[in-house]
SEGU-193122 format. One record per residue: residue in three letters; z, y, x of N, C-alpha, C, O in turn. Coordinates in steps of 0.02 Angstrom, whole numbers, plus 50000, padded with zeros to 5 digits. Atoms other than C-alpha are relative to their C-alpha. Layout:
N
ALAZYXZYXZYXZYX...
END
This chain:
343
UNK499825005650043524755558258133500614999849981500794994049984UNK499634999250021526165562358074500015002849932500155000749876UNK500224996750062525685576457981499754997849943499974999049886UNK500815001950053524185569257885500404996349952500344996849891UNK499685004750052525545555057835500565001749961501004997449952UNK499614997450046526555566257720500164992949938499874987649927UNK500065005050083527205557057550499555000449954499424995349921UNK500694998050038525795563957456499514995850016499234991749979UNK500775001249986524445559757546500194991350015499804988149980UNK499825005349978525195541857614500354997849926500874994749935UNK499955004250072525435536457404499515002049987499374999149934UNK500584998550015523795544557392499484993650010499044991349974UNK500585004949932522865532057515499764993449939499164992649928UNK499985005150049523045517057379499665000449967499555006349955UNK500315000550044521855511357254500254999049929500854998849940UNK499815002350088522245507557049499604996249985499044995050008UNK500815006350005521425494756970500115001649924500655001049896UNK499734996750094521295501256775499454994249967498934991549986UNK500155006850065521085488456606499155005749994498875009750032UNK500534998750046519555492756488500065006349965500495005949921UNK499934994550053519395510356404500024998249924499734993449899UNK500194999850067519545512656234500145006849959500395012049981UNK500114992950035519345525256089500805003350001501335000249996UNK499454995149975520615540056122500484998649958501084998549976UNK499244998050058521565538855936500184994849990500684994149954UNK499625007049996521765520755960500504998150062500914993550064UNK499765003049931522415518856122500845002950035500955008950044UNK499634995349954524145521156218499804997650076499384993250082UNK500264998649936524015523156420500644999650034501055004150042UNK499485001449947525215513356533499925001350072499534997550101UNK500215002549914525305518056738500584994450003501054995249964UNK499565005949982526335502556790499874998350077499294998250097UNK499615002849937527035496956966499544990149963499424988349905UNK500075005150017526415478356984500584993849991501134994850015UNK499675004450034527235463356915500144997049957500374991349963UNK499585003350049527655460856753499194998649963499144997449903UNK500534999650049525745460256711499744990550031499344987050001UNK500005006849967525815442156833500164995749957500534995549908UNK500015007650067525505425856756499484999749955499185004649932UNK500354999750072524515418956624500394993449974500474988450010UNK500004991050027525165422056496500455003550046500675000150093UNK499594994649962526165436056576500425004349933500225004449874UNK499574995650064527635448156470499425006350001498955005649962UNK500594993150007526465462956475499634998049972499545000549916UNK500735003050055524975452956412500284997949936499924998949888UNK500085002950066525765445156271500295006449967500055007849913UNK499834995150049526745460756219499515006349988499485009449935UNK500724996250032525165472056228499834997449942499805000549889UNK500305003850065524565459456114500335001049928500085003249877UNK499594999350059525835459055994500155006949981500375008049925UNK499814993750025526055478256002499525002449949499715005749900UNK500384997150010524265481155957499954996349920499794999349869UNK499955003550074524415467255809500515003449970500365003649911UNK499324996650042526105476655746499755007249969499925008849911UNK499984993849997525425494755763499455003649985499485009349962UNK500164998249996523765494755772499745005250062499215008450063UNK500094995049923523735504755942499694995550055500134992150079UNK500195001949935522745497356084500374999850081500405005950090UNK499544997149936523675499056250499444997750054499134992450051UNK500494998049951522525504256407500694997850050501274999650040UNK499434998949970523495498056551499594999950078499174996350106UNK500284999949917523165503756729500384999950042500775004650038UNK499574999849945524115497956897499915000650062499394999250092UNK500084999949929524465501057055500644998750029501024994850000UNK499485000149953525855503257199500455005749950500325009549904UNK499504997650081527385509457107500085009050041500355013550008UNK500274992750012526925527157203499675002350006499655008350016UNK500904998150020525225527257184500075002549955500045008749956UNK500044997250029525465526757006500185006049974499945008949926UNK499574993050016526645541857014499635004249996499495007649946UNK500494993549968525405553057138499635000849955499475006649942UNK500394997950032524295548557003500125006649945499825011949935UNK499774996350072525195555956850500075008050033500025012949996UNK499944992849960525425571656987499365004150017499245010250022UNK500824999149992523645571557017499685004149947499375009249961UNK500105000350067523305572456821500395005549960500325006549900UNK499284998050042524885583556786499535005849940499705004949882UNK500144995650019523595600656721499454996749944499205000849905UNK500235003850053522625586456605500314993750002499974989550032UNK499745005750018523785572256563499564992849990499064993749955UNK500345003650027523065556056544500594994649982500694993349923UNK499525005850029524465542356540500545003449965500745009149977UNK499565000550042525735540056403500744998050020501235000649993UNK499385005349988527125528656479499705000050101499195000350135UNK499965001349911527675527056677500404992750005500804990949962UNK499585006249983528375510956737499854999350081499364998650118UNK499825001349905528935509356918500685000250007501155001349968UNK499465002949967530115504857042500185008450026499815013350027UNK499704996249984531615515957113499615001050084499394996150114UNK499834993950031531375528857190499375002049992499205003850048UNK500764998650032529615532857120500215002849920499845007049894UNK500004999050046530305534556965500675007349997500905010649951UNK499324994750012531745546857017499515006849999499475011549960UNK500554994649991530265556757107499445004949953499245010749955UNK500354997750052529235556656957500685005649937500485009649894UNK499684995750045530775565556860500305007850034500555013150016UNK499764992349956531105577157002499615007350001499755013350003UNK500494996849992529495582057005499585002749918498975003549910UNK500114998450065529395587056814499364996249986498794998349975UNK500735003550013528285573056790500124995649917499644993049887UNK499895000950050529135567756634500565000349948501145001849962UNK499494994250061529935572156453500484992949992500394987050007UNK499455003950024531635565856383499714995849957499204998049931UNK499845003650067531675553156259500464995349991500574991050034UNK499295005149999533145543656196499834994249939500084993849883UNK500165005550035532435529456121500554996049980501004993950017UNK499325005350052533605519255991500204994750021500794992950022UNK499665005449944533375503656097500184998750044500214993350074UNK499645001349915534165508556243500815001649975501205005350005UNK499224995750029535865511956145500434992750045500994994050067UNK499685007349971536395491856227499755002250064499464997350086UNK500214999649937535895498856394500365003650027500415008949997UNK499174999249987537465502856490499775008850032499205009350055UNK500294994750013537365522656508499805001450078499295004650091UNK500074997949931537675522856723499134995549998498734998350035UNK500725000349986535895513856710499435005850008498935006850043UNK500664995450054534975527156619500065006950048500555008350083UNK499904993050000534575544656662500345005249967500375005249905UNK499564997050069535665558056600499735003249974499875004549916UNK500614994450026534495568256565499504995749968498974998849964UNK500355005850025533605552556486499285000149984498994999049931UNK500475001649971532085553356596499744995849979499234996249944UNK500335006549985531875536156612500914994649997501514995350006UNK499325007049989532925518456602499574994150007499024992749984UNK500135005249992532755504356653499824994749959500234993749915UNK500285002450040531565491056573500104990050017500114985149979UNK500015007149959531705474756689500554998950062500405000850119UNK499735001949936533135468856804499604994750051499324989350039UNK500395003249945532445464256975500655001250059501195004050047UNK499685001249945533185460857165499354998350045498824995150045UNK500695001849937532335462757322500134995550052500694995050077UNK499935004949956531855448457444499494997150039498985000250055UNK500734999749923530695441557570499764992249964500074990049916UNK500685008450007529395422857546500014997750062500055000850115UNK500175004049913529185410157682499454995349967499364996749908UNK500335003750000527885396057675500174992850031500124990050086UNK499385006650009528895380757632499364992150034499554986750055UNK500395006149964527265368657697500075001450070500084996650108UNK500074999749914527315375157873500605001350049500694999350106UNK499235001749981529185379957888500714996949983501115000049948UNK499325005750026530655367657860500445003249967500605000949912UNK499624996750037531885382257823499765007850007499465010150056UNK500394993649963531435399757815500645002750059501114999550082UNK499694998449941532185410957943500645003149974500725006849925UNK499434998250029533965412857944500375008249988500785009949946UNK499794991349997534185433857989499575002650034499134999950067UNK500294994949976533605447158039499335001050067498755002650082UNK500355002049922533405443158205499464997150031499034999150071UNK500575005550000532495426558190499385004749979498915003150015UNK500804997450003530925437658134499855002550039499275004550036UNK500314997049941530795444558282499894994650055499994996150114UNK499955007049958530575426858364499194999450009498884997249961UNK500565002849976528805425558464499564995949951498954996749950UNK500315005850026528305412158357499795003949933499544999949894UNK500164997550059527945423458211499435005949996499205008749947UNK500364996549982526895433558280499145001649995498714999550033UNK500515000750044525455438158177499974997249930499474996249895UNK499665006050054526415428458041500155004149922500115002849862UNK499314997250058527485442357961499435006149987499105008850031UNK500014994850035526885454957847500365005949934500615002149892UNK499604998050038527705467457729499655005449985499215007350024UNK500324995850033527205481157613500015006850028500425007150074UNK499954992449953527015500057679500585003649945500575003249884UNK499544995650040528675512457637499535005249979499155008550015UNK500194992050045528065525657522499545001149964499435005949928UNK500445002750062526685516557439500254995949959500414997649902UNK499615005350047527385500357376501075002049988501575003850020UNK499155001450005529145499557315500274996550023500784998650050UNK499835007949972529475481557370500105003750088500635004050120UNK499834996649949529055490857532500485003550036500875001950081UNK499184996250008530225504057527500754998550005501205001050038UNK499455004550009531505493157480500024996650081500604996650101UNK499775002749961531225483857653500235006150043500815004950060UNK499484993649973531785501757747500474998949994500824996850040UNK499514997350018533015504657640500494994450043500934995250085UNK499535007749970533655484957677500075000950050500665000050068UNK499804998949915533485488957862500605003450008501135000550015UNK499544996850013534465503257856500794997249988501314997050020UNK499055003249996535945494957777500034996250036500354997750086UNK499785007249954535955478457857500305001650063500895000250078UNK499934996049949535775488158021500745004050014501005003850069UNK499684996350017537135499257964499755007550030500235011350025UNK499874994250005536335516358025499094999749995498734994850004UNK500854998749993534375523858010499834999850071499224999450075UNK500064999149933534485524658219500064991049997499594988750029UNK500095005349985534865505258204499274996349957498844992649981UNK500555004050043533635499658066499335002050019498904997650024UNK500614997849964532225510058134499654997550060499054996250071UNK500195005949936532365501158304500024993049991500024989750043UNK500025004850027532375485458199499184999849989498764996550019UNK500655001950016530815488058118499445002950043498855001750030UNK500375000649937530105494758285499954993850010499474990749989UNK500255007649970530345477758365499524995449964499084992249994UNK500265003350024529755469658208499295001549999499004997349965UNK500724994949998528075478958224499604994950058498994994750055UNK500345004449985527675465458347499754995249981499234993350007UNK500345004650027527425452258243499805001049920499674996349881UNK500224997950063527015463658081499275000150013499015001550067UNK500935000549984524975461158042499715007749981499175010649989UNK500414992850012524945477657982500075004149934500375001049891UNK499814996750075525025490257826499644996449950499124993349959UNK500435002250058524695485557636500555004249956501155005449967UNK499634995150046525115496557482500014995449957500284997249904UNK499775004750052525185482157386500284991850001499964986650011UNK499695006449993526625468757378499934993249995500234989150029UNK499975004350046525975455857263499534995250048499504989250058UNK500705004449973524385453257365500224995450046499904990250045UNK499725000749950525375448057505500244991949985500394989050038UNK499655005650038526005431857416499364992349999499404986250005UNK500755006149979524175422257426499994997050057499924991050071UNK500205001249922524085424557607500624996850018500484991750050UNK499405006450002525915415657619499914994449993499974989850034UNK500195008350009525425401757522499464997550014499294992649980UNK500385003549957523975398657646500104999650056499784998650108UNK499894999249904524835400157778499555001250037499324998050084UNK500404994049931523805414457853500645003850021500785005550079UNK499454997149961525425422357846500724995949988500714992749935UNK499605003450021527185414157852500765002149991501164997549983UNK499774995450069528405427557774499735006849984499305009850016UNK500144991850021528265444057691500465002249946500694997249917UNK499764994850042529115455257578499864999449938499275000049923UNK500215000450080529265453057383500675001349970501125003550005UNK499484997350053530525455657234500224993349966499984988549997UNK499515006450034531485441257131499464998149944499244992449942UNK500235001650038530475443256986499144998850012498794995149977UNK500805000249986528655444857051499734993050000499344989749964UNK500175007449962528765428957171500134995849962499754990949961UNK500025005650053529585419357025499494998649957499214993149956UNK500725001650029528255420156925499424998850056499044994450035UNK500785002849966526715418557080500204992350014499814987750025UNK500195008349967527535402357124499744996949959499534991849986UNK500365004950051526775394256972499324998650019498944994050005UNK500965002049966525075396957066499914998350071499464995550103UNK499865000749905525655396857246500594997450012501085000750028UNK499545004749984526695381957265500334997750074500774993750089UNK499655000349933526985383357440500255006750028500085008850084UNK499814994349975527965399957440500744998849957500794996549901UNK499124999950043530025400757392500245008350025499955011850066UNK499434993849990531255416257400500604998450055500964993450063UNK499245001649943532555419657546500225006249997499935010749966UNK499954994349985533625432257608500385000450080500944998750099UNK499724999049946533675436657779501105001150020501405005849994UNK499414995649989535625438457843499855006850055499335008350084UNK499954993849953536215454857946500304998150051500524992450059UNK499595001249934536965456758108500874994649975501104989349998UNK499105003050028538945451958012499614991449961499884986949927UNK500045008350049538135435557938499795000649923499594996049887UNK499804999250088538195441557762499234999849987498865001650033UNK500764999050012536355440057671500145004349925500585003849883UNK499894992950070536045455557532499315001949971498765000349993UNK500424997950019535125463957420500145004649958500715006549946UNK499674993250060535035477657289499644999449955499114996649971UNK500244998950067534475479557129499345003849994499355009950006UNK500874994649997532435486057111499855002049929499265003649923UNK500194999650070532415488756919499115002149983498845006950011UNK500614993850035530605493256825500385005449956500915004949925UNK499444994050043531175509356743499175001049968498614999649988UNK500644998750052529985514756602500185009249977500755011349966UNK499814994350014529875532856564499055004049959498445003249967UNK500474996150035528955545356442499445005150032499765010450037UNK500064995349971527635556456529499835005349968499705005649908UNK499634993150026527815574456520499324999449973498954995450000UNK500574996850040526285581656388499604995549995499004996849992UNK500395005850013525745564356369499445000849937499565004249886UNK500494996650077524155565456240500134995049948499974996749891UNK499785003650047524795550256149500624998749992500734992749984UNK499414998849985526665555356155500134994649939500154989049965UNK499845002750043527045546855977499884993550025500444991350040UNK500065004349982526295530356036500384997550065500574991750071UNK499874999249927526885532756213500884995049976501164990350003UNK499315001550007528685531356107500124992649989500384988150023UNK500115007350047528385517055986500074994550054500544990550057UNK499985004449940527745507456160500775000050019501074994850007UNK499594998749967529295514156240500664992949954500954988249980UNK499735002350061530225506356081499954992349990500384989049961UNK500345006050026529405490756065500264994350070500554988950063UNK499805004349930529665484056266500714999650006500934994550033UNK499204998550004531575489456248500404996549967500964995249987UNK499905004850062531785478656081500354993950023500114990750070UNK499655005250009532935466056071499514993950010499654990050056UNK500445006349994531405452356046499594998850086499454994150123UNK500524999749929530405460456202500614996650054500544991650089UNK499545002449937531945458256312500404992849994500804991250038UNK499785007649975532445439356277499374996949999499374990949988UNK500575004549969530725434356317500035002150086499804998150127UNK500174999649923530845442956503500154994750052499834994550104UNK499895005149964531725427256573499684997150004499444996350061UNK500305003649996530745415256505498985001450011498564997250026UNK500704997649962528965424256545500015002550052499605001350095UNK500224994249934529205436456668500454998050035500505000950089UNK499605000449923530575428156764500495005350024500775004350078UNK499434991150010531725445756757500544999249952500574995249906UNK499264999250019533305448856702500045006049933499715011049945UNK499984997750058533535457156546500685008950006501245009450031UNK499474994049994534395476156527500235001649958500425007449965UNK499834998750052534935476356367500824995749988500844989849971UNK499355004850013536795469756350500314993849960500704989149967UNK500045005350057536615461556203499574995849985499424994049928UNK500475004149971535415450756288500154995250037500044996450096UNK499635004749964536195435056349499664993850016500024988950005UNK500425005850006534815421456384500504993750055500934994850097UNK499615006350005535465403456414499224996150048499314991350085UNK500535005449974533605396356480499965000250057500185004250097UNK500055003549914533175387656628499855005750052500145006950104UNK500044994649945532455401756708500135003350031499935005050086UNK499504995349980533715412356702500474998050042500645001650089UNK499675001749957534925399656772499534998950050499874996750097UNK500445002749933533605395956902499855007550046499775006550106UNK499754993349982533665416556947500725000350028500835002850083UNK499294999349981535525415356960500014996450057500064999350111UNK500015005449966535485399557048499675003250077499895001350132UNK500344999549936534425406957184500295005350048500145005950107UNK499604995149991535485420157212500565000250019500845005650026UNK499165003549987537185411157257500005001650075499605000250120UNK499814998949933537925417057398499775007050033499965009150088UNK500314994649978536925432657406500415007749971500495008749911UNK499544993750011537975450457405499555005849985499205008550028UNK500444993950041537125464257275500305005150030500915005150018UNK499854993049989537325482457365499595005649944499065004049918UNK500264995750038536915497857259499885007050054500305010050087UNK500144993849964535835512457343500295007749937500455008749878UNK499704993650049536305530457304499395002049987499175004350040UNK500674998949998534455534057233499765006649992499185008749989UNK500134991349991534625552357231500125000350067499715004250092UNK500114998249931534975552457405499554998050038499325001250085UNK500835004349992533515539657431499405003950015498975004650059UNK500824995849989532315550757375500275006350036499755008550060UNK499944996449968533115564857461499815002150066499645007650088UNK500155000649942532905556557631499144996150015498894993650066UNK500535004250005531295549157585499495001350040499364997750089UNK500604996649944529795559957662500204997750066499874993950102UNK499805001149907530815559557835499984994450031499794992850087UNK499865007249992531295541857801499314996850032499264994450088UNK500505002949973529515536657801499575003950048499225000950089UNK500294998449931528805549657914500414995450053500044992150089UNK499965003849933530015540358046499944992249992500174988750037UNK500405007550003529335522857991499415001050039499334998250093UNK500604999149971527785528258037500135000850081499894997250124UNK500004998249918528315535958211500304992150038499954989250080UNK499545005449982529485520958253499344994849993499164993450050UNK500375006849985528085506058215499245004150003498725001149989UNK500964997849983526365518158251499694998749949499094998349964UNK500515003350037525625512558106499815007849939499375007449896
END
């Protein structure tokens, strides 16, 4: 079973939702992890419309799990279809390591800290974001206070988290468990125990929100940007961070990254789209429209959404994964997750 559940095979299992087709000479194609096109209006939706009005180039948007979109680009390597990739770590690092991206030094990235960008210019952050969980506020008076609380039998069949190796947020749950419990052995032991309450695999994190809102699930995983947008149409959900054994509530940054696909069929249009999304104007609307945080140091939001994001994270400690180390161990960790959970 484990042999069949390699990193590539797992990523290939999920479906991708595609937008409408456009004439090849008037289009730029972006493959993206879900989240930034959520809501009405959505941040991506608004900017794609503005981009088309400004340049005459239409945007073909194709969405899937964070790993799934990278796997699709890998499969199309001999005949690239995508121009721009947006995905979460460690999948953007996976794309770079597998030579799926080409360097592009966007002039709009000058105000992004060097430490946040790939040293070889293969990718850069687009929207800052953080890992969290969500719960049903109508069913639960308060969220589970700790990871250990998630093991309570009252949550049997009422917890679900997206699948590590397929979804960026699901992979983040695995990484968070390892961090919180202090070692891989302890982290995977916790996830093995949690399986008694877990509904089962899900290739998409975003789809879990509606299930929590309806009460079919009481707890699910997520990320701050996506869930804050989803709260607008899912009034019964809220975000939370359970504490680890040391009593500390923690999270880590999980930015959306953007890169130019190697041998992109419309590379010039792809560069224009990257510049547009990283522009000061576009970055200034991230918190107001997308409930995300800008990556440019010269963009300093003061809107109510930005304040709410910071208030939500009060008392939550932010730690920083070594994404190169995460990538090095990812295949083995995903295989171990399948072994521990029997999924």
